[in-house]
Structure formats: C-alpha cells, structure tokens
C-alpha positions, 0 to 999 in steps of 0.5 A: 718162641721160635728162634730158628727153623728149620734146623739140623737133624737131631743126630747132629746136635751133639756134633754142633754144640760147640757152635751152639754154645758159642752163640749163647754164652754171650747172652745172659738170661733176660726178663721177657714180658707179654702185654699185648696180642698182635697178628700176622696176615698170610693171604686169607689166614691170620695168626694171633700172637703174643708179642714179647717185650724186652728191655734190651736187644738180648733176643734179637742178639740171641737169634743173630748169633744162632743164625750167624752159625746156621745161615741156611736155617733161614725160614724165620728170617726171610719169611717176612719182609721185615726179617725175624719177628719174635712171637708166640703164636696163640691161634690161626683164624680165617678173615680179618673180621674173625681175627679182630674179634678174637683179639678183642675177646682175649685182650679183655681178660688177658693179664700181663705175663712176665718171666726170666728166659734162662734156656734155649731148647733144641726140639725135634719131631718125626712125621707122626709125633709132636715136637719134643725137647732134645736138649736144654742149653743154659744162656750165659757162661753157665752154658758151657759147664753142661747141657741138660738133656730131656727126650720125654717132653712133648711140645705143640707143632709149628709149621715151616718150610725145608731148608734150602740146598740141604735135606729138610729136617723137622728140628728147631731151636726155641727159647725156655720160658721157665728156669728148669724145664727138664723132667726128673729123668733128665741127665747132665752131660758135659761138653768141652769147647774146641778151643779153635772154635772158641776163638771168635776170629775163626768161628765163621770159618769153622762153622761154614766147614762144619756145615759143609762137612754135614752136607757131604755126610748127608749125601747118599750117593757119594759119586754125585758129589762135586768132583772139581774145586769149581763145582764144589764152589757152586754147590756149597755157595750158600753154606759159606754165607755167614751172618755177622752182627758188628754193631747192636741196634742201640749202637746204630741208633746212638750213631745216627742220632748224633749224626742228626738223622733224627731227634727223640722226644725225651718224654714220649720217646717219639722219633722226629725224622730229618728226611733229605729234601730229595727223598721227599714224596718219592716213595709210596710204600714202605721199603722192606728191610730185606731189600737192604740185606745183600750179601757183602763181598769182603773179608770176614775179619775186616771189621772197619769195612763191615761197620761202615757197610752197616752204617751206610745201609741204616743211613739210607734206610732211615732216609727213605720216606716210609721207613719211619718207626714212631718210637725209639724201641721200634726204630732200634729193633729195625736197626738191629735187623739192618745191622745183621750183615751176610758175608761170603766167606773165602771158600778156599780157606774153608776147603783148607779146613776140610782137608786138615779135618780129613773130609776131602783131599784136593789132588793137584788144584782142582780134583777132589777125593772124598775121605 
C-alpha cells in the first residue's frame, strides 16, 4: 500500500531518517483487513484494488505524519479530489464493462485477508529495474532502536508523477504486510535521533530546513541559486509548507456530533444530517475535500487558531448538501482528511536554521552566500 509518492532520492534516506522515525514512532502496529474490491476511474482506464479496512485511523494518521515531514511529495494526496485514498492495486482495465466483469469474477472466489501492519518500507528503483526494499522501519517506539536494511528484495512497479519544484526521483514509502520482510542478508543499523528534531514544537521548522538543504545540494549549477533573500523566499515557498493534523477524524466527528450537525443511528451507524435551510438544493454536485484545503497563514505553533480553523472547515463541509457520507466510518475518514492543515512556515526562521547549520550565510540582510 503506497503511502507517499514520489519520495526523496535513495541517497538521502539516511539523512532524513530522523524525520521518518519521528513520523512513525507514534503509530503502533495495527490490524488491517481486505474484505472487498473497489475501483478507480481514470478517464477511459480503470484500476481494480483491494480496499483496506482498519478499526482506527492509524493508516491515515501515519500518512499525515509522513506527508507533514515531506509535503512536496504530494502526488497521492493531490491526484484525487478526495485526497489520499489507501488501496492495494490488483490490476488495470479498459472500459466500465470490463472492470465490472473482473470485479465480479474476483469477488466470487475472494476470501478475506487479515494481517498486522508492523513496518513501513523505503523503496527505490532505477530506469530499468523494479522497486527494491532499501530500508524497513518498524512502527511504534521500536522504530527508534534500529532500522532494517534490505537491498535485495524486489517489488512490482507503481506509476506516479514527479514531485514539484525539485528533481523527480522514483522513490516511495509503502507499508509492510508482514512482520519480517527482511532477507537473511539484512543487517541492523542503529539510528540516533537528533534531540532538536525530537521536540515536536521545532520539528516542522527543522523538517523544512532539511528539505531546503537537500534542494540546495541537488542544484548542479551553484551560480543559478537565488542570490537574494526575496528570490530565496519565492524559490523555496512550496518547501516551507508543513502539513499538520491538530485533531483526529474521530475527535472532529465527536465535536460536530455534540454540536448537532448530525445524528447517528446506534444500530446501523447511519448518519442523518441536519443541513441549514439556506443550503438546501443549492448544490448539484459534491464539493471536493481539496476545495477546502487552502494554505493557512498563521504561526505554526498557534494550536488554538489551527484547531478552530479545522473545525470551521469541517462544519462548512458537512453543511453542504452533497457532502453526506452514509456511515460513521466513511464520515470519520473524510473528516480525517479535512483535519489536515497546510501551514506556511515562517521562512526567516527556517533561513536562520540553515545559517546555523552552515548551509548559507546572509551578507547584510539581503545578499546570500552558499557554503
């Protein structure tokens, strides 16, 4: 199951391990089930996939955490108007009749699959080779103690488009479907966390600084790098956007339930919405979650304003006529994605971190020297 695509170059995996470990250590191993087939439509082509069922929002929270650390790796989040949709691809077909026929065929003999998700994999490929597992990182606090490395395992390909504003790399983060995927030739290596990165109040700033540092290093012509503070503002703007999740989907669901935006049938879990009268029959099609996913301009540590922003956005979304998931599970999944907040971090603060790390130096206020 792909979590982030595209990803950073394989050569930068070790450099960014502290960010990845911070994103995974709060997510404990969780039970995942495949019970049914679903499909995506891409114009004239269709993708058949197995839909994962999870009792908690652990998978969405895991993706949120990683996307917060690497927000420029946004293909799986922005490709669909509904945001990130976890899935396990089975095959691709042409035409609605064919996809429905194949779906019926596979469903007739399918038996439920259930397993514990215990690791994520960092995988990579070259132009003429399939994906391989480069590193396996355990979920939960066990991930801090060590990282499994396996450079021999191969995986099937998955498509995707290049990341924006930075060089394209065919790397990806995916989940492990079994407890021990490393081969007998795997070795363990200990990774110690930088204490500054372990502080949740500074993690977004240091994550952004790392992204800009990598972007600077990747530039083959140093004389083409921005030479003034203003030009650096413009060039690194997208790298300074941080994804944050101040509330879980379940927290938002409970808050709006108490506020009377909907009721829940105790037996069937079916949702009944209480739409404002001025919204009735005004919309003819569903409003996408992405429409509500604007970049928030506020301080990254102003938690009160961020929470209020999320709740106001969710209240507006559920009040619109066509945004009416039928079950609690479906609504919580939508609210989890609406709970993701993109925040523009203070670039001057990030530049100070880069100066302290010896990546660049400001001469006066405006002129930049790269070290």
